[in-house]
C-alpha positions in Angstrom: -15.7 4.7 -29.6 -14.4 7.0 -26.9 -15.5 6.3 -23.4 -17.4 9.3 -21.9 -17.8 8.0 -18.3 -15.7 9.1 -15.3 -15.8 12.8 -16.4 -12.7 14.9 -15.7 -10.4 11.9 -15.3 -8.0 12.6 -18.2 -4.6 11.7 -16.7 -4.5 8.3 -15.1 -1.4 7.3 -13.0 -0.1 3.8 -13.4 1.8 2.3 -10.5 3.6 -1.1 -10.6 7.2 -2.1 -9.8 7.6 -3.6 -13.3 7.7 -1.3 -16.4 6.2 -4.1 -18.6 3.1 -4.3 -16.3 2.8 -0.5 -16.3 2.7 -0.6 -20.1 0.1 -3.3 -20.1 -2.1 -1.2 -17.8 -1.5 1.8 -19.9 -2.9 0.3 -23.1 -6.6 0.2 -22.1 -6.2 3.8 -20.7 -5.1 4.9 -24.1 -7.9 3.1 -25.8 -10.3 5.0 -23.5 -8.8 8.2 -24.8 -7.1 9.0 -21.5 -3.5 9.8 -20.9 -1.5 7.1 -18.9 1.2 8.5 -16.6 3.7 5.8 -15.7 5.0 6.5 -12.2 8.7 5.9 -11.6 10.0 4.7 -8.3 11.2 4.8 -5.7 8.1 6.2 -4.1 9.4 6.1 -0.5 7.1 5.8 2.5 3.4 6.2 2.3 3.0 9.4 4.3 5.8 11.0 2.3 4.2 9.9 -1.0 0.7 11.1 0.0 2.1 14.5 1.0 2.7 15.3 -2.6 -0.3 16.1 -4.8 -0.8 13.3 -7.5 0.2 14.2 -11.0 -3.0 12.9 -12.4 -6.8 12.7 -11.9 -7.0 9.0 -11.0 -4.9 5.9 -10.8 -4.5 2.2 -11.3 -2.2 0.4 -8.9 -1.0 -3.1 -8.5 -0.9 -4.7 -5.1 2.8 -5.7 -5.0 4.6 -2.4 -5.0 7.5 -3.3 -2.6 9.6 -5.5 -4.9 12.7 -3.8 -6.1 12.3 -1.0 -3.5 9.7 0.6 -5.8 7.7 1.6 -2.7 7.7 0.9 1.0 4.0 0.2 1.0 1.5 -2.1 -0.7 -1.1 -1.1 -3.3 -4.1 -1.7 -1.0 -2.7 0.7 1.5 -2.2 3.3 -1.2 -5.6 2.9 -2.8 -7.5 3.1 0.5 -5.5 6.2 1.6 -6.2 7.9 -1.7 -9.9 7.1 -1.3 -9.9 8.9 2.1 -8.3 11.9 0.4 -11.0 11.9 -2.3 -8.7 10.7 -5.1 -10.2 7.8 -7.2 -8.1 4.8 -7.9 -8.4 1.1 -8.7 -6.5 -1.9 -7.3 -5.6 -4.2 -10.2 -4.2 -7.5 -9.0 -4.7 -11.3 -9.0 -3.8 -11.4 -5.4 -7.1 -10.4 -3.8 -9.4 -13.3 -4.6 -7.0 -15.9 -3.1 -6.2 -13.7 -0.1 -9.6 -12.3 0.8 -8.8 -12.2 4.5 -5.7 -10.1 4.0 -7.6 -7.5 2.0 -10.7 -7.4 4.3 -9.3 -4.8 6.7 -9.1 -2.1 3.9 -11.9 -3.1 1.6 -14.3 -0.5 3.0 -12.0 2.1 1.3 -11.2 0.1 -1.9 -14.4 0.1 -4.0 -13.0 -2.0 -6.9 -10.5 -4.8 -7.1 -10.0 -6.3 -10.5 -7.6 -8.7 -12.1 -5.4 -7.6 -15.0 -7.4 -9.9 -17.3 -10.6 -7.9 -16.4 -8.9 -4.5 -17.1 -10.2 -3.0 -20.3 -11.3 0.5 -21.3 -14.9 0.0 -20.3 -14.3 -1.8 -17.0 -11.7 0.7 -15.9 -13.9 3.7 -16.6 -16.8 2.1 -14.9 -14.6 1.3 -11.9 -13.4 4.9 -11.6 -16.9 6.3 -12.1 -18.1 4.0 -9.2 -15.3 5.1 -7.0 -16.0 8.8 -7.8 -19.6 8.3 -6.8 -18.7 6.5 -3.6 -16.4 9.2 -2.6 -19.5 11.5 -2.8 -21.3 9.0 -0.5 -23.3 7.6 -3.5 -23.1 3.8 -3.0 -24.2 1.0 -5.3 -26.2 -1.6 -3.4 -23.2 -4.1 -3.2 -21.1 -1.5 -1.4 -23.6 0.3 0.8 -22.6 0.2 4.5 -25.1 -1.2 7.0 -25.0 -1.9 10.7 -24.5 -5.6 10.9 -24.5 -8.3 13.6 -21.2 -10.3 13.5 -20.9 -13.8 15.1 -17.3 -15.0 15.5 -17.2 -18.8 15.2 -13.4 -19.4 15.3 -10.5 -17.5 16.7 -6.9 -18.6 16.8 -4.1 -16.0 17.1 -1.4 -18.6 16.7 -2.6 -19.2 13.1 -3.8 -15.7 12.6 -7.4 -16.9 12.1 -10.7 -15.1 13.0 -13.7 -16.5 11.2 -17.1 -15.0 11.5 -20.7 -15.2 10.1 -23.0 -12.3 9.3 -26.6 -13.4 10.0 -27.9 -10.5 7.9 -25.9 -11.6 4.8 -25.6 -15.3 4.1 -24.5 -18.4 6.1 -21.0 -18.3 4.6 -18.0 -18.1 6.8 -16.1 -14.8 6.4 -12.4 -15.0 7.0 -10.4 -12.3 8.8 -6.8 -12.2 10.0 -6.7 -12.1 13.8 -3.8 -9.6 13.6 -6.0 -7.1 11.7 -8.7 -6.8 14.4 -8.8 -4.0 16.9 -7.0 -4.8 20.2 -10.1 -4.5 22.3 -12.0 -6.9 20.0 -9.1 -9.4 20.1 -9.2 -9.2 23.9 -12.9 -10.0 24.0 -12.4 -12.8 21.5 -9.6 -14.3 23.7 -11.9 -14.3 26.7 -14.9 -15.7 24.9 -13.1 -18.5 23.2 -11.0 -19.4 26.3 -14.4 -20.3 27.9 -15.5 -22.2 24.8 -18.0 -19.5 23.8 -18.7 -17.7 20.5 -18.6 -13.9 20.4 -21.1 -11.5 19.0 -20.8 -7.8 18.2 -21.8 -5.3 15.6 -19.8 -3.7 12.8 -20.4 -1.7 9.6 -20.6 -4.0 6.6 -21.8 -4.1 3.0 -24.6 -6.6 3.4 -25.5 -6.2 -0.2 -22.2 -7.8 -1.3 -22.6 -10.6 -3.8 -19.2 -12.2 -3.2 -17.4 -13.2 0.0 -14.2 -11.6 -1.0 -15.9 -8.2 -1.5 -17.4 -8.1 2.0 -15.9 -5.6 4.4 -16.3 -4.9 8.1 -15.2 -1.8 10.0 -16.3 0.5 12.8 -16.6 -2.3 15.3 -19.1 -1.9 18.2 -18.1 -4.0 21.2 
């Protein structure tokens, strides 16, 4: 049965450095009665690529776009930038779950990360529909932004670690990469931990998130 969600998204771009993976991503798009558009490289730099209007209505992108000089940027950078431009896209990769801290800095603008094994006609259309709605500021509970207290419990720039807890969420430790934090926040963390103290501040976070790897934090208040 044809999928009727994600109205108006007829041509869906497929971005990956491997043609075989592009073809794998294209299959569920075809089953959903949409037209896959396999995007050839090289794509160049991100600002250059974004300056050209997309040749489709939505997109599916892998994380690893740099191998083989397919692109000079990664998939998370592209998907988050497209979100800010109002263009719906989905990041499809196995890399996110095992590298949650690396993806955290951009997750506010990446509504859906799914593995290739999860990609099917229904999941893809649901993901694009969710992204369309969020671009219109219509958030599902797991993605809705809230002002949140953040308590940093570990900070070590030499190992690129910044671990925190969100008292309004759960008692789980949430991993960040120290290098991804704003300079002023890193300065405050250096001072606090040099004195053996923890550090508290506020940020915008999706406190309704059901999974650690889906939690985002941005717009830090110091």
